[in-house]
C-alpha positions as CSV (number, residue, x, y, z in Angstrom):
1,A,0.0,0.0,0.0
2,D,1.1,3.5,-0.1
3,E,3.0,3.9,3.1
4,R,2.0,7.2,4.0
5,R,-1.7,6.8,3.5
6,L,-1.7,3.5,5.3
7,R,0.2,5.1,8.1
8,Q,-2.6,7.7,8.5
9,V,-5.3,5.1,8.2
10,L,-4.0,3.2,11.3
11,L,-3.1,6.2,13.1
12,N,-6.8,7.3,12.8
13,I,-8.4,4.3,13.8
14,G,-5.5,3.4,16.5
15,S,-6.0,6.7,18.1
16,N,-10.0,6.3,18.0
17,A,-9.5,2.8,19.7
18,I,-7.3,4.4,22.5
19,K,-9.5,7.4,23.1
20,Y,-12.9,6.1,23.3
21,N,-11.9,2.9,25.4
22,R,-13.0,2.5,28.8
23,P,-10.4,2.9,31.6
24,A,-7.8,-0.1,31.7
25,G,-9.2,-1.2,28.4
26,V,-7.7,-3.4,25.8
27,V,-6.8,-2.7,22.1
28,R,-6.0,-5.5,20.0
29,W,-4.2,-5.5,16.8
30,T,-4.4,-8.5,14.3
31,V,-3.1,-8.9,10.5
32,D,-4.2,-11.9,8.5
33,C,-3.1,-12.3,4.9
34,A,-5.2,-14.6,2.6
35,I,-2.7,-15.5,-0.2
36,A,-5.5,-17.4,-2.0
37,T,-7.8,-14.5,-2.4
38,G,-5.2,-12.1,-2.5
39,R,-6.5,-9.7,0.3
40,A,-4.9,-8.8,3.4
41,R,-7.2,-7.7,6.7
42,L,-6.0,-5.7,9.6
43,S,-8.2,-5.5,12.3
44,V,-8.3,-3.1,15.3
45,E,-10.7,-4.0,18.4
46,D,-11.4,-2.0,21.4
47,S,-13.3,-2.7,24.7
48,G,-14.9,0.6,25.0
49,S,-18.7,1.5,25.2
50,G,-19.4,0.6,21.6
51,L,-21.8,2.2,19.2
52,A,-25.6,1.6,18.9
53,P,-27.1,0.9,15.8
54,A,-28.3,4.5,15.2
55,Q,-24.8,5.7,15.7
56,L,-23.5,3.4,13.6
57,D,-26.0,4.5,10.5
58,R,-24.9,8.2,11.2
59,L,-20.9,7.5,11.5
60,F,-20.3,7.8,7.6
61,Q,-23.1,10.5,6.8
62,P,-21.6,13.1,4.7
63,F,-20.9,15.9,7.3
64,E,-22.7,18.7,5.4
65,R,-25.9,16.6,5.6
66,L,-25.3,16.7,9.5
67,G,-26.1,20.0,11.3
68,K,-23.2,22.0,12.6
69,E,-24.4,21.2,16.1
70,T,-23.2,17.5,15.2
71,S,-19.4,18.9,15.0
72,T,-18.9,16.8,18.3
73,I,-18.4,13.8,16.4
74,E,-15.3,15.4,14.7
75,G,-12.9,13.5,16.9
76,T,-14.1,10.1,15.7
77,G,-16.0,10.6,12.8
78,L,-13.9,12.7,10.9
79,G,-11.0,10.5,11.4
80,L,-12.7,7.3,10.2
81,I,-14.1,9.1,7.0
82,I,-10.7,10.1,6.0
83,A,-9.4,6.5,6.7
84,R,-12.1,5.0,4.6
85,S,-11.4,7.6,1.9
86,L,-8.0,6.8,1.9
87,T,-8.4,2.7,2.2
88,T,-10.6,3.3,-0.8
89,A,-8.3,5.1,-2.7
90,M,-5.6,2.2,-2.4
91,G,-8.2,-0.3,-3.5
92,G,-9.5,-1.5,-0.2
93,S,-12.4,-1.3,1.9
94,L,-13.1,-0.2,5.8
95,Q,-16.0,-1.7,7.5
96,I,-16.8,-1.2,11.4
97,V,-18.6,-3.7,13.4
98,S,-19.8,-2.1,16.8
99,H,-22.2,-3.5,19.7
100,A,-23.1,-0.8,22.5
101,G,-21.5,-1.9,26.0
102,V,-19.3,-4.3,24.1
103,G,-16.5,-2.7,21.9
104,T,-15.9,-1.7,18.4
105,R,-13.8,-3.7,15.4
106,V,-12.6,-1.6,12.5
107,L,-11.6,-4.1,9.5
108,V,-9.3,-2.7,6.9
109,D,-9.3,-4.9,4.0
110,L,-6.4,-4.3,1.3
111,P,-5.0,-6.1,-2.0
112,L,-1.9,-8.2,-1.7
113,V,0.6,-8.9,-4.3
114,R,3.5,-11.3,-3.9
115,Q,7.0,-10.4,-3.6
116,A,9.1,-11.5,-6.3
117,T,11.2,-14.6,-5.8
118,L,14.6,-13.8,-5.3
119,A,17.0,-15.9,-7.6
120,V,19.4,-16.7,-4.7
121,G,16.8,-19.5,-3.7
122,P,13.3,-20.9,-3.2
123,E,10.6,-18.7,-1.9
124,P,10.1,-19.6,1.5
125,V,7.0,-21.6,2.7
126,G,4.5,-18.6,4.3
127,S,6.4,-15.9,2.8
128,K,5.3,-12.4,3.4
129,A,3.3,-10.4,0.9
130,V,3.0,-6.8,0.5
131,A,0.0,-4.7,-0.5
132,S,0.4,-3.3,-4.2
133,A,0.6,0.4,-4.4
134,T,-2.5,1.5,-6.2
135,A,-2.1,5.4,-5.3
136,P,-1.2,7.6,-8.3
137,T,2.1,9.4,-8.3
138,S,2.9,12.3,-6.5
139,A,1.5,15.6,-8.1
140,A,3.8,18.2,-9.9
141,P,5.8,20.4,-7.5
142,G,4.0,23.7,-6.6
143,L,0.5,22.8,-7.8
144,R,-1.6,25.7,-6.1
145,V,-5.1,24.7,-5.3
146,L,-7.7,27.1,-3.6
147,Y,-10.7,25.5,-1.9
148,V,-13.5,27.7,-1.1
149,E,-15.8,25.8,1.5
150,D,-18.0,27.5,4.2
151,N,-18.3,24.2,6.1
152,R,-15.5,23.7,8.6
153,I,-15.5,20.1,8.8
154,N,-15.7,19.5,5.2
155,A,-12.7,21.8,4.7
156,I,-10.6,19.9,7.1
157,L,-11.4,16.6,5.5
158,F,-10.3,17.8,2.2
159,E,-7.2,19.6,3.5
160,Q,-6.2,16.2,5.3
161,A,-6.8,14.2,2.1
162,I,-4.6,16.7,-0.2
163,G,-2.2,17.1,2.7
164,L,-1.0,13.6,2.2
165,R,0.4,14.4,-1.3
166,N,3.6,16.2,-2.1
167,G,3.7,19.0,-4.2
168,I,0.4,20.5,-3.4
169,E,0.0,23.9,-1.6
170,L,-3.7,24.1,-0.3
171,R,-5.4,27.4,0.8
172,L,-9.0,27.5,2.2
173,A,-11.2,30.4,1.7
174,E,-14.6,30.6,3.6
175,D,-16.8,32.7,1.1
176,G,-16.6,34.3,-2.2
177,A,-15.2,37.6,-0.6
178,D,-12.5,35.4,1.1
179,A,-11.6,33.9,-2.1
180,L,-11.4,37.2,-4.1
181,D,-9.1,38.8,-1.5
182,Q,-6.8,35.8,-1.5
183,V,-6.3,35.4,-5.4
184,R,-5.4,39.2,-5.6
185,S,-2.0,38.4,-4.1
186,W,-1.6,34.7,-4.7
187,R,-2.4,32.9,-7.8
188,P,-4.1,29.2,-7.7
189,D,-3.5,26.6,-10.5
190,V,-6.7,25.0,-9.6
191,L,-10.3,26.4,-8.0
192,V,-12.4,24.1,-6.1
193,L,-15.4,25.8,-5.1
194,D,-18.5,24.6,-3.1
195,A,-21.9,25.0,-4.8
196,H,-23.6,26.4,-1.7
197,L,-21.7,29.2,-0.1
198,P,-23.0,32.4,1.7
199,G,-23.3,35.4,-0.2
200,M,-22.4,34.5,-3.7
201,N,-22.8,30.8,-4.7
202,G,-19.9,28.9,-6.4
203,F,-21.5,29.6,-9.6
204,E,-21.4,33.4,-9.0
205,L,-18.2,33.0,-7.5
206,L,-16.5,31.5,-10.8
207,Q,-17.6,34.0,-12.7
208,A,-16.1,36.7,-10.2
209,L,-12.8,34.9,-10.3
210,R,-12.7,34.8,-13.8
211,D,-12.5,38.3,-14.0
212,E,-9.6,38.4,-12.0
213,A,-6.1,38.9,-13.6
214,G,-4.6,35.6,-14.6
215,L,-7.6,33.5,-13.7
216,T,-9.4,33.5,-17.1
217,D,-8.3,29.6,-18.0
218,V,-7.6,28.4,-14.5
219,P,-9.2,25.0,-14.3
220,A,-12.1,25.1,-11.7
221,F,-14.1,22.1,-10.1
222,M,-17.3,22.1,-8.6
223,C,-17.4,20.3,-5.1
224,S,-20.9,19.3,-3.9
225,A,-23.4,16.8,-2.4
226,D,-25.7,18.0,-5.3
227,A,-24.5,14.9,-7.5
228,M,-27.5,14.6,-10.0
229,P,-26.9,14.5,-13.8
230,D,-28.6,18.0,-13.9
231,D,-26.3,19.4,-11.4
232,M,-23.3,18.0,-13.2
233,Q,-24.6,19.6,-16.5
234,R,-25.1,22.8,-15.0
235,A,-21.7,23.0,-13.8
236,A,-20.1,22.1,-16.9
237,D,-22.2,24.7,-18.7
238,A,-20.8,27.2,-16.3
239,G,-17.4,26.1,-17.2
240,F,-16.3,23.9,-14.5
241,A,-13.7,21.4,-15.6
242,G,-15.2,18.8,-13.5
243,Y,-17.5,17.9,-10.7
244,W,-16.5,16.2,-7.2
245,A,-19.3,14.8,-5.6
246,K,-19.5,14.6,-1.7
247,P,-18.6,12.9,0.4
248,I,-15.3,13.5,-1.7
249,N,-13.5,10.6,-3.7
250,I,-9.7,11.0,-2.9
251,A,-8.8,8.8,-5.8
252,K,-10.7,10.6,-8.3
253,I,-9.4,13.9,-7.0
254,M,-6.0,12.6,-7.0
255,S,-6.5,11.3,-10.6
256,D,-8.0,14.6,-11.7
257,L,-4.9,16.7,-10.3
258,D,-2.5,14.4,-11.7
259,H,-4.1,14.8,-15.0
260,L,-3.8,18.5,-14.8
261,C,0.1,18.2,-14.1
262,A,0.5,15.7,-17.2
263,E,-1.0,18.6,-19.3
264,G,1.3,21.2,-18.0
265,P,0.8,24.7,-18.0
């Protein structure tokens, strides 16, 4: 797997298992490699208070569909959403099994690839396997991205995901006025705009940004939970180069950024 992403996944789920455990509780880590199926399973199990079914149903609910009053779940929910997104980007999956009063178990499944057999001798029985690196290569150095998002938790999620890649400078703006102020002293290479912003919406902001020096042809992406075909077509008609549906798909975002880097200035 991508070492940096896998480390972030394990840190997120491990810290949750410790933070939300009971006093003198136990955290159990296990790793199982199934060569026949080509999968590896990492399991982190705690002896904490666990989660009720209703809490499990809400755990991966897109943040913007939760009211701001639910931002107290940031400590656990945000970390798990990032962990699941990163795991998916590496070709894997993340599941949670939890029972109130019993504890929680997080299961991370990742693909395996056999290590190359060395010429000096036969492959030993039970040889180790490593996960395939399905993550795209790092983006070109100096790629500047401006993300305009008024929801703090959405912004943190995006920032954490982008921050795992080298060569990307990300700046955040809370609304159109903030974005316009920033671009007058700093020119982004990519614009990412939420559809629903206070003041001017994402469509209005794009037109305002196009009037700024040097931003006429800068690629812009709409980032929104409004992901119906009509919404995407409206964004395309307005001049957006792409549409990133929420909850964000890290693999899709990185693929689009890599494509822009390959095209060059």
